[in-house]
C-alpha positions as CSV (number, residue, x, y, z in Angstrom):
1,M,-79.2,67.0,4.0
2,Q,-75.6,67.3,3.4
3,F,-73.6,69.2,6.1
4,Q,-72.0,72.8,4.4
5,K,-68.1,72.2,3.5
6,P,-67.2,75.2,5.7
7,L,-69.1,73.4,8.7
8,S,-67.6,70.2,7.9
9,L,-64.0,71.6,8.1
10,L,-65.4,73.4,11.8
11,F,-65.9,69.8,12.6
12,A,-63.0,68.3,11.3
13,L,-60.9,70.8,13.4
14,M,-62.9,70.5,16.6
15,L,-62.3,66.5,16.3
16,I,-58.6,67.3,15.9
17,F,-58.7,69.3,19.0
18,S,-60.9,66.9,20.8
19,C,-58.5,64.0,20.2
20,S,-55.3,66.2,21.2
21,A,-56.9,66.8,24.6
22,Q,-56.9,63.0,25.2
23,S,-53.7,61.6,26.6
24,S,-51.8,59.0,24.9
25,A,-52.5,56.6,28.0
26,D,-56.5,57.2,27.4
27,L,-56.2,56.7,23.6
28,S,-54.2,53.4,24.2
29,K,-57.5,52.2,25.8
30,L,-59.6,52.8,23.0
31,Q,-60.8,51.1,19.8
32,P,-61.7,54.2,17.3
33,L,-65.6,53.4,16.5
34,D,-67.6,54.6,13.5
35,A,-71.2,56.0,14.0
36,E,-73.0,52.5,13.7
37,L,-70.5,50.5,15.5
38,S,-70.0,48.4,12.7
39,T,-66.8,46.8,14.2
40,V,-68.8,45.8,17.5
41,K,-69.8,42.4,17.7
42,Y,-73.0,42.4,19.9
43,P,-74.0,39.4,22.0
44,F,-77.0,38.2,20.3
45,P,-77.9,38.4,16.5
46,V,-78.6,42.0,15.2
47,T,-81.4,42.7,12.9
48,I,-82.2,45.7,11.2
49,K,-85.2,47.6,11.0
50,K,-85.7,49.8,8.0
51,L,-87.8,52.9,9.1
52,K,-89.0,55.8,6.8
53,N,-89.0,58.6,9.5
54,Q,-89.4,62.5,8.6
55,G,-88.7,62.0,4.9
56,Q,-85.7,60.1,5.4
57,D,-84.8,56.5,5.3
58,L,-83.2,54.9,8.7
59,K,-82.2,51.7,10.2
60,M,-82.6,50.9,13.3
61,A,-80.9,47.8,15.2
62,Y,-82.2,45.6,17.6
63,M,-81.2,42.0,19.2
64,D,-83.9,39.4,19.8
65,A,-83.0,37.1,22.3
66,K,-85.1,33.8,22.1
67,P,-85.0,31.3,25.5
68,T,-84.9,27.7,24.7
69,H,-88.1,27.0,26.5
70,W,-90.2,30.2,25.7
71,N,-92.8,30.9,28.5
72,G,-94.9,32.7,25.8
73,K,-93.7,36.5,27.7
74,T,-91.7,38.9,26.2
75,I,-89.8,41.8,27.6
76,L,-88.6,45.0,25.9
77,L,-85.3,46.5,27.1
78,L,-85.0,50.2,26.9
79,H,-81.3,51.6,26.8
80,G,-80.3,54.9,28.5
81,K,-78.7,57.7,26.9
82,N,-75.3,57.1,27.3
83,F,-75.5,53.4,26.3
84,N,-77.2,50.9,23.9
85,G,-78.7,47.5,23.8
86,Y,-75.4,45.8,24.6
87,Y,-75.1,46.3,27.9
88,F,-78.3,44.3,28.9
89,E,-76.4,41.0,27.8
90,S,-76.2,39.6,31.5
91,T,-80.1,40.6,32.0
92,A,-81.0,39.2,28.9
93,K,-79.6,36.1,29.4
94,A,-80.8,35.9,33.0
95,L,-84.4,36.5,31.7
96,N,-83.8,34.1,29.3
97,K,-83.3,31.3,31.8
98,E,-86.4,32.2,33.1
99,G,-88.3,31.5,29.9
100,F,-88.6,35.2,28.6
101,R,-88.0,36.1,25.1
102,V,-86.1,39.7,25.4
103,V,-85.8,42.3,22.5
104,M,-83.2,45.0,23.0
105,P,-83.5,47.9,19.9
106,D,-80.7,50.7,19.4
107,Q,-82.5,53.8,19.4
108,I,-82.2,56.1,16.4
109,G,-79.0,57.9,17.3
110,F,-77.6,55.3,19.4
111,G,-75.7,52.4,19.0
112,K,-75.6,50.5,15.7
113,S,-78.9,52.5,14.7
114,S,-78.7,55.4,12.1
115,K,-77.0,58.8,13.1
116,P,-79.4,61.1,11.3
117,K,-78.0,64.9,10.6
118,Q,-81.5,66.2,11.2
119,Y,-84.2,64.6,13.2
120,Q,-86.9,65.6,15.1
121,F,-86.2,63.5,18.2
122,S,-89.0,63.1,20.4
123,F,-90.1,60.1,22.7
124,H,-93.7,59.8,20.9
125,Q,-91.2,59.2,17.9
126,L,-89.1,56.5,19.5
127,A,-92.2,54.9,21.1
128,E,-93.4,54.6,17.7
129,N,-90.5,53.3,16.2
130,T,-90.1,50.6,18.9
131,K,-93.6,49.6,18.5
132,A,-92.9,49.3,14.8
133,I,-90.7,46.3,15.8
134,M,-92.6,44.4,18.1
135,D,-95.2,44.9,15.5
136,D,-93.1,43.2,12.8
137,L,-92.0,40.3,15.3
138,G,-95.8,39.8,15.7
139,I,-95.7,40.5,19.6
140,E,-98.9,42.2,20.6
141,K,-98.3,41.9,24.2
142,F,-94.9,42.6,25.9
143,M,-93.3,44.1,29.2
144,V,-91.1,46.8,29.2
145,L,-88.2,47.7,31.3
146,G,-86.6,51.1,30.8
147,H,-83.2,52.4,32.4
148,S,-82.4,55.9,32.4
149,M,-83.3,57.9,29.4
150,G,-85.0,54.3,28.6
151,G,-87.1,54.9,31.4
152,M,-88.8,57.9,30.2
153,L,-89.3,56.2,26.7
154,A,-90.7,53.4,28.8
155,S,-93.1,55.5,30.6
156,R,-94.2,57.3,27.3
157,M,-94.9,53.5,25.6
158,A,-97.0,52.6,28.6
159,V,-99.0,55.7,28.3
160,M,-99.4,55.3,24.4
161,Y,-100.1,51.7,24.5
162,P,-101.7,50.8,27.5
163,E,-103.4,47.8,25.5
164,N,-99.9,46.1,24.8
165,V,-97.7,47.1,27.6
166,E,-98.6,44.3,30.1
167,K,-95.8,45.3,33.0
168,L,-93.5,48.6,33.5
169,I,-90.4,48.5,35.3
170,L,-88.4,51.6,35.9
171,E,-84.7,51.3,36.6
172,N,-83.4,54.7,37.8
173,P,-85.2,56.5,35.2
174,I,-84.2,60.2,34.6
175,G,-87.0,62.8,33.9
176,L,-88.7,62.0,37.7
177,E,-88.3,65.7,37.7
178,D,-89.0,68.5,35.4
179,Y,-85.3,69.7,34.6
180,K,-86.5,73.2,33.3
181,R,-87.5,74.0,37.2
182,F,-83.8,74.2,37.9
183,S,-81.6,74.7,35.0
184,P,-81.7,77.6,32.0
185,Y,-82.0,76.3,28.4
186,Q,-78.9,75.4,26.8
187,N,-79.7,75.7,22.8
188,I,-78.6,72.7,20.2
189,E,-75.3,74.5,19.4
190,K,-74.1,75.1,23.3
191,L,-75.1,71.3,23.8
192,Y,-73.2,70.2,21.0
193,A,-70.0,72.4,21.8
194,S,-70.1,70.4,25.1
195,E,-70.3,67.1,23.6
196,L,-67.5,67.8,21.3
197,K,-65.3,68.3,24.2
198,N,-66.0,64.8,25.9
199,T,-63.0,62.2,26.1
200,Y,-62.4,58.8,27.3
201,G,-61.4,60.8,30.8
202,S,-64.3,63.1,31.1
203,Y,-66.6,60.0,30.6
204,K,-64.9,58.1,33.2
205,D,-64.8,61.1,35.4
206,Y,-68.7,61.4,35.2
207,Q,-69.4,57.3,35.4
208,L,-67.2,57.1,38.5
209,K,-69.1,59.9,40.2
210,F,-72.7,59.2,39.3
211,Y,-72.5,55.6,38.7
212,Y,-69.8,53.9,40.7
213,D,-69.3,55.8,43.7
214,G,-65.7,56.3,42.8
215,K,-64.9,52.8,42.6
216,W,-63.8,51.4,39.2
217,K,-63.9,47.6,38.2
218,P,-62.8,46.1,35.1
219,E,-65.8,44.8,33.9
220,Y,-67.1,48.7,33.5
221,D,-64.4,49.3,30.6
222,K,-66.6,47.7,27.8
223,W,-69.5,50.2,28.3
224,L,-67.2,53.1,28.7
225,N,-65.3,52.3,25.9
226,L,-68.5,51.8,23.3
227,L,-69.0,55.4,24.4
228,A,-65.3,57.0,24.3
229,G,-64.2,55.2,21.2
230,W,-66.5,57.4,19.1
231,T,-64.3,60.5,20.5
232,V,-61.3,59.3,18.6
233,H,-63.3,58.3,15.4
234,K,-63.6,60.7,12.3
235,D,-67.5,60.1,13.0
236,F,-67.4,61.7,16.1
237,P,-69.1,65.0,14.9
238,I,-72.3,63.1,14.1
239,T,-72.6,61.0,17.2
240,A,-71.9,64.4,19.0
241,W,-74.6,66.0,17.3
242,N,-76.9,63.4,17.8
243,A,-76.4,63.2,21.8
244,A,-76.8,66.8,21.6
245,L,-80.2,66.5,20.0
246,T,-81.4,63.8,22.5
247,T,-80.1,65.7,25.4
248,D,-82.7,68.4,24.1
249,M,-85.2,66.0,23.9
250,V,-84.8,64.8,27.7
251,Y,-84.8,68.7,28.6
252,T,-87.6,70.0,26.5
253,Q,-90.1,66.9,26.7
254,P,-90.5,65.9,30.4
255,V,-92.6,62.8,31.3
256,V,-92.9,63.6,34.8
257,Y,-96.6,64.9,34.1
258,D,-97.3,61.6,32.5
259,L,-96.6,59.4,35.6
260,E,-100.1,59.6,37.1
261,K,-101.6,58.7,33.7
262,I,-99.5,55.3,33.8
263,T,-102.1,52.2,34.5
264,T,-99.8,49.4,33.9
265,P,-98.7,47.5,36.9
266,T,-95.1,49.1,37.6
267,L,-91.7,48.1,39.6
268,L,-89.6,50.7,40.2
269,I,-86.0,49.8,41.0
270,I,-84.1,52.7,42.4
271,G,-80.4,52.8,43.4
272,T,-80.7,55.6,46.0
273,R,-77.2,57.0,45.6
274,D,-77.9,58.2,42.3
275,R,-77.6,62.0,41.8
276,T,-78.1,61.9,37.8
277,A,-79.9,65.2,36.6
278,I,-80.0,66.5,33.0
279,G,-78.5,70.3,32.9
280,K,-77.3,70.1,36.5
281,A,-73.9,71.6,35.2
282,F,-75.9,74.6,34.2
283,A,-78.3,74.8,37.1
284,P,-77.3,77.6,39.7
285,K,-75.0,76.4,42.1
286,E,-77.6,76.5,45.4
287,L,-80.2,74.6,42.9
288,Q,-77.6,71.8,42.1
289,P,-77.6,69.9,45.4
290,L,-81.4,69.8,45.1
291,M,-81.4,67.9,41.4
292,G,-81.5,64.1,41.3
293,L,-82.1,63.3,44.6
294,Y,-83.3,59.5,43.8
295,Q,-83.9,58.6,47.4
296,N,-86.7,61.1,47.4
297,L,-87.8,60.4,43.7
298,G,-88.0,57.2,44.0
299,K,-90.8,57.5,46.9
300,E,-92.4,60.5,45.0
301,T,-92.7,58.5,41.7
302,Q,-94.1,55.5,43.7
303,K,-97.3,57.7,44.8
304,K,-97.5,58.9,41.3
305,I,-97.9,55.7,39.6
306,K,-101.2,53.7,40.3
307,N,-100.4,50.1,41.0
308,S,-97.0,50.4,41.4
309,K,-94.0,49.0,43.9
310,L,-90.8,50.6,44.7
311,V,-87.5,48.6,45.2
312,E,-84.8,50.8,46.9
313,L,-81.1,49.5,46.6
314,D,-79.5,51.1,49.5
315,H,-75.7,52.6,48.3
316,V,-76.4,52.0,44.4
317,G,-75.7,54.6,42.0
318,H,-77.2,55.0,38.3
319,T,-76.9,51.7,36.9
320,P,-78.1,48.6,39.2
321,H,-78.2,46.0,36.4
322,I,-74.2,46.6,36.0
323,E,-73.1,47.7,39.5
324,V,-75.1,45.1,41.7
325,F,-76.6,42.8,39.2
326,D,-77.6,40.2,41.9
327,R,-79.5,42.5,43.9
328,F,-81.3,43.9,40.7
329,I,-82.2,40.6,39.1
330,K,-84.2,38.9,42.0
331,P,-86.8,41.7,42.3
332,L,-87.2,42.0,38.5
333,T,-87.4,38.2,37.9
334,D,-89.7,38.1,41.0
335,F,-92.4,41.0,39.4
336,V,-92.3,39.8,35.7
337,K,-93.0,35.9,36.8
338,E,-96.0,37.0,39.2
């Protein structure tokens, strides 16, 4: 379905407002990026899986990083909401050295994959799409690591495909609590309007607060710019629209109630400084401090998932594999090699 012309004009005006709200210093750091990151070179070859979903033709990009000497095991890495498969580069290379094949998809709505104008986003649908890639590759058994929103998807895959998922790793997953208990529902139009206000500065401020404890390092710029580059491109309305749709998915489709159904051997890697919670800004001020308490959520989740173990990383935020790679990779490799 095509956007109506008046609506397209509104999108254009919003885009102009968004760009004008950013300082010239911010804009100088950014390369405008189109909706499918066509100018971005990923660290491994990218393959496109053609999907027929909900009456439309879609493209799902993924990387398949193969080791020099394969140990027969494959690990699927599932990205978070503000990211794409690219940010797993160091993790994939470390796992390749250990002999693991690593598959890193960009989910529909993210990275180099399609950004549909209308789509019923659900973790079931994303899981089915991801499983279709593994089927194409002829990989019947695999391990799954999910970070942030990818942890919600990984949890759903473990429940949907217990015969295929050999091990599950959840790295600071969101969705360990039901956000509806704290924050009132925001319809997609409100979420979209909020997404359109994002700039390089707002994204950086958010990541500084929740990811890096106010301490920015130059190597973080790459991941920030892949997100913020959309805000200065004419495709920003459609990427913002998809971001709104996926926020709605996270809020309305909690997986916390699935955790007790997981039977797969599971490792939780939790940075305890993390305070990420969807909808926190809309929650009553007295409830906001009760959301995203990962020093508690990790322990609570470990009790819910049978045959699970917990590794807590003190003084670490939402992205351990970026912030403290060495502390993250050791428990991961130890677990997948068991």
